[in-house]
C-alpha positions in Angstrom: 107.9 86.7 80.3 104.6 86.2 81.3 104.9 82.7 81.3 104.7 82.1 77.4 104.2 78.6 76.1 106.0 77.1 73.4 103.8 75.5 70.8 105.7 72.1 71.5 104.8 72.3 74.9 101.4 72.2 76.8 98.5 73.4 74.5 96.1 76.1 75.4 92.7 74.5 76.5 90.7 76.5 74.5 91.7 77.7 70.8 91.0 81.2 71.0 90.5 81.3 67.3 87.2 79.5 68.1 85.7 82.7 69.7 86.4 84.7 66.6 84.4 83.9 63.3 87.8 84.8 61.5 89.4 82.1 63.4 87.5 79.4 61.2 89.3 80.4 57.8 92.5 80.4 59.1 92.3 76.9 60.7 91.3 76.0 57.2 94.0 77.8 55.5 97.2 77.1 57.5 96.4 73.4 56.4 97.0 74.6 52.6 100.8 74.6 51.8 100.0 76.9 49.1 99.3 79.5 51.8 102.8 78.9 53.6 104.7 79.6 50.3 105.5 83.4 50.8 105.7 85.3 54.2 105.4 89.1 53.7 106.8 89.6 56.9 110.0 87.7 56.4 110.2 89.6 53.5 110.3 92.9 55.0 112.4 92.2 57.7 115.6 93.6 56.2 114.0 97.0 55.5 112.3 96.9 59.2 116.1 96.4 60.7 117.5 99.5 58.8 114.9 101.7 60.8 114.1 99.4 64.2 117.1 100.1 66.8 117.1 96.5 67.8 119.7 94.8 70.0 120.3 91.6 71.7 119.0 92.8 74.6 115.5 94.2 73.1 112.2 92.6 73.4 110.0 92.3 70.1 106.5 91.1 69.5 105.3 89.7 66.2 101.7 90.2 66.1 100.0 88.0 64.1 103.0 85.9 63.5 101.6 83.6 60.7 104.5 80.9 59.3 106.5 82.3 62.2 109.8 82.9 59.5 109.9 86.8 60.1 110.0 86.3 63.8 112.7 83.4 63.4 114.7 85.6 60.9 115.0 88.5 63.6 115.7 86.4 66.2 118.8 84.4 64.2 119.9 88.1 63.2 119.7 90.1 66.0 119.9 87.5 69.1 116.7 89.3 70.8 114.2 88.2 72.6 110.9 87.4 70.3 107.2 86.7 71.4 104.8 85.5 68.6 101.2 85.8 68.7 98.4 84.5 66.6 95.0 83.4 67.1 95.8 79.7 65.3 97.7 77.2 66.9 99.2 75.3 64.0 100.2 78.4 62.1 104.0 78.1 62.6 106.0 76.0 60.0 107.7 72.9 61.5 111.0 74.3 61.1 110.2 77.4 62.8 109.0 75.1 65.7 111.9 73.1 65.6 114.0 76.3 65.7 111.5 77.5 68.6 112.4 74.5 70.8 116.0 75.0 70.5 115.8 78.5 71.9 113.0 77.8 74.4 113.6 81.4 76.5 113.9 83.7 73.9 111.4 82.5 71.1 108.0 81.8 72.1 104.7 81.4 71.0 101.1 82.4 72.5 98.0 82.0 71.2 96.1 85.0 71.5 93.0 87.2 69.8 94.5 90.4 68.8 90.6 91.9 69.2 91.0 91.0 72.9 93.4 93.1 75.4 97.3 91.9 74.9 98.9 90.9 78.2 102.4 90.9 76.6 104.5 94.0 76.2 107.7 94.8 74.9 109.3 98.1 73.3 109.2 96.9 69.8 106.6 95.4 67.7 106.2 93.6 64.3 102.5 93.8 62.5 102.7 92.7 58.8 100.0 91.3 56.5 97.8 91.5 59.6 95.6 94.8 59.4 94.0 94.1 56.0 92.7 90.8 57.6 90.8 92.7 60.1 87.1 93.3 59.9 86.3 97.2 59.2 84.7 97.6 62.7 87.2 96.0 64.6 90.4 97.8 63.1 90.1 100.3 65.8 90.1 97.8 68.6 93.1 95.9 67.2 95.1 98.7 66.4 94.7 100.2 70.0 95.6 96.8 71.3 98.9 96.8 69.3 99.8 100.2 70.0 99.3 99.7 74.0 101.4 96.4 74.0 104.7 97.9 72.4 106.3 101.1 72.4 107.5 101.1 68.7 105.4 99.0 65.9 106.1 98.3 62.2 103.3 98.0 60.0 103.2 96.3 56.9 99.8 96.5 55.1 98.3 95.2 52.1 96.6 97.9 50.0 95.0 95.5 47.6 92.6 92.7 47.4 93.7 89.4 48.4 94.3 86.2 46.0 94.7 83.1 48.1 91.2 83.2 49.5 89.9 81.2 46.8 91.5 78.2 48.2 88.9 77.9 50.8 86.3 80.1 48.9 86.4 83.1 51.2 87.6 86.8 51.1 90.9 87.5 53.1 91.3 91.2 53.0 88.6 92.6 54.7 89.7 96.2 55.0 91.4 97.0 51.9 91.9 100.9 51.8 94.6 103.2 50.6 98.2 104.4 52.4 96.6 107.5 53.0 93.6 106.0 55.2 96.3 104.1 57.0 98.2 107.1 57.9 94.8 108.9 59.4 94.5 106.2 61.3 97.8 106.3 63.0 97.5 110.2 63.1 94.3 110.7 65.2 95.6 108.1 67.6 98.6 110.9 68.1 101.1 108.5 66.8 104.6 109.6 66.2 105.6 108.3 62.6 109.0 107.2 62.7 108.8 106.2 58.9 106.2 105.6 56.1 106.7 104.4 52.6 103.9 103.6 50.3 104.8 100.5 47.9 102.7 99.2 45.0 99.9 97.1 46.9 101.3 98.0 50.5 101.8 100.4 52.7 104.7 100.6 55.6 104.5 102.4 58.8 106.8 102.5 61.8 105.1 104.4 64.4 104.7 104.8 68.5 101.5 105.9 70.3 103.6 106.4 73.7 105.3 109.4 75.2 107.9 109.9 78.0 106.8 109.7 81.5 108.0 113.3 81.8 105.2 114.2 79.0 103.1 112.3 81.7 104.1 114.6 84.2 103.8 117.6 82.4 100.2 117.1 81.3 99.3 115.9 84.7 97.0 118.3 86.5 95.9 119.1 89.9 92.6 117.2 91.4 91.2 120.5 92.3 91.7 123.9 90.6 94.1 126.2 92.0 91.6 129.0 93.1 89.7 126.3 94.8 92.8 125.3 96.4 93.5 129.0 97.6 90.1 128.8 98.7 90.6 125.8 100.8 93.6 127.0 102.5 92.6 130.5 103.2 89.6 129.0 105.1 91.6 126.3 107.1 94.4 128.1 108.4 92.1 130.6 109.7 90.4 128.3 111.9 93.4 128.1 114.4 94.6 124.6 113.8 97.9 123.6 115.4 100.8 123.5 112.9 103.6 121.1 112.1 106.7 121.9 113.9 110.3 120.4 113.4 111.5 117.6 116.0 114.5 116.0 117.2 115.8 113.1 115.5 114.2 109.9 117.2 115.1 106.3 117.2 111.2 104.8 116.5 110.7 103.0 113.5 107.3 104.0 111.3 105.1 102.1 109.5 103.6 104.2 106.4 100.6 102.5 105.1 98.9 103.0 101.9 95.7 101.6 100.3 97.5 99.7 97.1 96.5 96.5 96.3 99.1 94.3 97.8 98.2 95.7 101.3 96.0 92.5 101.8 99.2 90.5 101.4 100.9 92.5 103.9 98.7 92.2 107.0 100.5 89.7 109.1 103.6 91.5 108.6 102.2 94.9 109.7 100.3 93.0 112.6 103.8 91.6 113.6 105.5 95.3 113.4 102.6 97.0 115.3 103.0 94.6 117.9 106.8 95.1 118.1 105.9 99.0 119.1 106.6 100.3 115.5 104.2 103.3 114.7 101.5 102.9 112.2 100.8 106.0 109.8 98.1 105.5 107.4 97.5 107.5 103.9 93.8 108.0 103.1 91.7 105.3 103.5 94.2 103.2 104.7 92.8 104.4 108.1 89.6 102.6 107.8 91.4 99.5 106.4 93.5 99.4 109.6 90.4 100.1 111.8 88.6 97.3 110.4 91.2 94.9 111.2 92.0 96.0 115.1 94.9 98.0 113.7 94.9 101.2 115.3 96.8 104.2 113.4 99.3 106.3 115.5 98.8 109.2 112.9 97.2 109.4 109.6 97.9 111.7 106.6 95.6 113.2 104.2 96.4 115.7 101.4 93.8 115.3 98.9 92.1 118.6 98.2 88.8 116.7 97.0 85.5 116.7 99.1 85.4 112.8 99.2 88.4 112.5 101.4 86.2 113.5 104.5 85.3 110.0 104.7 89.1 109.1 105.3 89.3 110.5 108.7 86.1 109.1 110.4 85.4 107.3 112.9 87.9 109.5 115.2 90.0 107.5 117.3 91.3 109.1 120.5 94.8 107.7 120.2 95.2 109.2 116.7 97.0 111.8 115.6 95.6 113.9 112.2 98.1 115.5 109.9 96.0 117.0 107.3 97.2 119.3 104.7 95.9 122.9 104.5 94.7 122.4 100.9 92.2 119.7 102.0 88.3 120.6 101.6 87.0 121.9 105.0 84.7 119.2 105.1 87.7 117.1 106.3 88.7 118.8 109.0 85.1 119.4 110.5 84.7 117.4 113.7 88.1 116.5 114.2 89.4 116.9 117.7 91.9 120.2 117.8 94.0 118.8 120.4 94.7 115.7 118.0 95.2 117.6 114.5 97.7 119.5 112.6 97.8 121.0 109.8 100.7 121.0 107.3 101.4 123.0 103.9 102.9 121.7 100.7 105.7 124.0 99.2 103.8 125.7 96.6 105.3 128.8 96.4 101.7 130.5 94.6 100.0 130.0 98.2 103.0 131.5 100.2 101.1 135.0 100.2 98.2 133.6 102.1 100.5 131.5 104.7 102.6 135.1 105.4 99.2 136.7 105.9 98.5 134.2 108.5 101.6 133.3 110.1 104.1 135.8 109.3 106.9 135.7 106.8 109.0 132.8 107.5 106.9 131.5 110.5 105.8 128.3 109.1 107.3 125.2 107.5 106.5 124.0 104.1 106.7 120.5 103.1 108.4 119.4 99.9 108.0 116.3 97.7 105.6 115.0 94.9 102.2 115.0 93.9 100.8 112.2 96.2 100.3 111.9 99.9 103.2 109.2 100.3 105.4 111.6 98.6 104.7 114.3 100.7 104.4 111.7 103.8 108.3 111.0 103.8 109.5 114.4 104.0 106.7 115.2 106.6 107.2 112.4 108.8 111.3 113.0 108.5 110.9 116.4 109.5 109.1 114.9 112.8 112.4 113.1 113.6 111.9 109.8 112.1 114.1 108.2 110.0 113.4 104.8 109.7 110.3 103.7 107.2 108.5 100.7 106.8 106.3 101.1 103.5 103.1 98.9 102.7 100.4 99.3 100.2 102.3 102.1 98.0 102.8 99.9 94.6 102.4 102.4 92.3 100.7 99.9 89.9 97.9 97.8 89.5 97.6 94.4 90.5 98.9 92.2 87.6 96.2 89.6 87.7 93.2 91.7 87.8 94.1 95.1 87.6 92.9 96.0 91.2 94.1 99.6 92.4 93.4 99.5 95.9 92.9 96.8 98.5 89.4 97.9 99.2 86.7 99.7 97.2 87.8 103.2 95.6 85.3 103.9 92.9 87.2 107.6 92.3 89.9 105.6 90.6 87.7 102.9 88.7 87.6 104.5 85.5 91.1 105.8 84.8 93.4 104.2 82.4 95.5 101.4 82.8 98.8 101.9 80.8 101.8 99.6 80.6 105.2 100.5 81.4 108.4 99.4 81.2 111.6 99.7 83.3 115.0 99.6 81.9 115.8 96.1 83.3 112.9 95.0 80.8 110.0 94.4 83.9 106.7 95.5 82.5 104.1 97.0 85.2 100.6 98.1 84.7 99.8 101.8 85.9 97.2 104.5 86.2 98.8 108.0 85.2 99.1 109.2 88.7 100.8 106.2 89.5 103.6 106.5 86.8 104.1 110.2 88.0 104.5 109.0 91.7 107.1 106.4 90.4 109.1 109.2 88.5 108.8 111.5 91.3 109.9 108.5 94.2 113.4 108.2 92.0 113.7 112.3 92.6 112.9 112.1 96.1 115.4 109.2 96.6 117.9 110.9 94.5 117.8 114.0 96.6 116.8 112.9 100.0 117.8 109.4 100.2 120.8 110.1 102.7 118.4 111.3 105.2 116.5 108.2 106.0 116.0 104.5 105.7 113.2 103.2 103.8 112.0 99.8 103.2 109.1 98.8 100.4 107.1 95.6 100.8 105.0 94.0 98.2 105.8 93.4 94.8 104.6 97.0 92.8 106.8 99.0 90.8 108.1 101.4 93.8 110.1 98.3 95.5 110.9 97.1 91.9 112.7 100.7 91.4 114.3 100.3 95.1 115.3 97.2 94.8 116.9 97.2 91.5 117.9 100.5 91.1 115.7 100.6 87.9 115.0 103.4 85.7 111.0 104.5 86.2 108.8 104.0 83.7 110.3 105.3 80.0 107.9 104.9 77.9 103.7 104.8 78.5 101.0 105.1 76.0 99.4 108.6 75.2 96.0 107.6 75.6 94.6 108.7 79.2 
C-alpha cells in the first residue's frame, strides 16, 4: 500500500543503512554466506501462527526481515499480504527475491531504518532477531516506532551474546538483557501481553500497544472544565442574545466548510457552488480562510469553549449570521452585532438547570451531536430546515504527505499526537486523537440521523472514506497520546 518497491524493481536512490552507523556492519555481513545459514524468524513462524490470528485478508509487516525467509513462509502458508522492511537492501535471499517477483502485490520489500518513523501500518507485525541488535540508547525509539506501525506484534529477542560478529570483527548484540528487562519495556508502554515465553537464550512476546477507538472516546476530555463551561453559559445566556428556533424544511443547499488540510484542494469547487447560490457556512477559522479568498460566509458556527476562538469571528461581516454555542468564552461574543448573532445550546443535561432558569423549562432547543463543531453543525442546520449538505475541509485525519492538520496555521493543534488508524477495509489514515473520536461519532450520527439529510463529503479524508465505502471507523489505534 504506500507504493512499496520490490527489490528487483527500481532501487532507492539512497541506501538508508548508510545514514545509520550500524548499516556498515550489515552491508558486510549480508555478503557472508555464513550469516544466512540460520533464520531465527523462519524457525519461529510455526509458534507465531499458533497465537496470531492471521487470515488471507490480513496484512503483516516483518520489521527487520533479514533473509526474508520468515516472510516468505508466512505468505506461502497463510496467503496474506506481507511487507518486509530492512535497512540493508541486499539482505534478501535470492530464492526469496525470485518468489517475491512472482507475488509482486502481496509480498513486498522496502528499505527502512527502524530508528526513523515508519510510514507503513498493518494489523500484525513480526520482529525476530532484531531488538538485541539495537544500541541501548535507541531501543525505546525502535520499540515505539514498531508498536505504532502495527496493532499486534510478535517479538523474538535473543538474550545472549552473538557468535557471528567475529566474521567481521564486530559485536552484533548490543543490547543483551534478560526476559524481565524486556517485559518491563512493554509494560511501561502499557502494552497488552497476549503471550510471552522465556526460552533458553531467547524471549518471545506477543503484544499490543493499541486500544479501541471506543477507549479513546472514553478517555477524551472537554477542552474546558465543566465548571468553566457552566460559568460561560450562565454569563452568555444572561446577555439577551437571540436563540435558535426550528424552521420549516427548505430546498436551499448548504456548504459546511471546515479547516482541514484538503480545503486548499477544493477552493474552486467551493467557489463554483457559491456562484450557483449555495449557502456557505464556515466552522471556526475557516471563516477567515474564506474571507481572505473573497468568499463571504452566509453564516459561521463556533462551539469550542476556549478563549482563543474569539479570533474566529473577526472581522465582522454585515451579511453573515453568527451561530454561537452558549458554552463559548464570552470573548467570542464580544463585539458581535445582536441582530446577526444567535446562540444555541448543546444537549448537555448537566447544564439544563441553567437553561431552565433563564428560559423556563422546555422553552429552548438543545442541539444533539458529537464533540466537534462539525458534528453539531449538521443537526443544528437541519433544525433550521436545511437537508442538503456539501462538506469541505472536514477530513478527520492529517495530510498523508506532511501531516498537516489544517489548511492554515493553527498552532493549538501542532503538538498533538498523530496516530495510525486502520479501517475494516484495510485503508490506513493518520489522525490526532480528537479526529478519531470525530470519526467514530460521525458513524453514530449517520446511523441515527442519516435519513433526515443528504450529505456529500469532499476530499480524500477519513470521513469521506467512511461515507463512500461504508467502512467501519478506526478500530485500533496506538495508546500513546
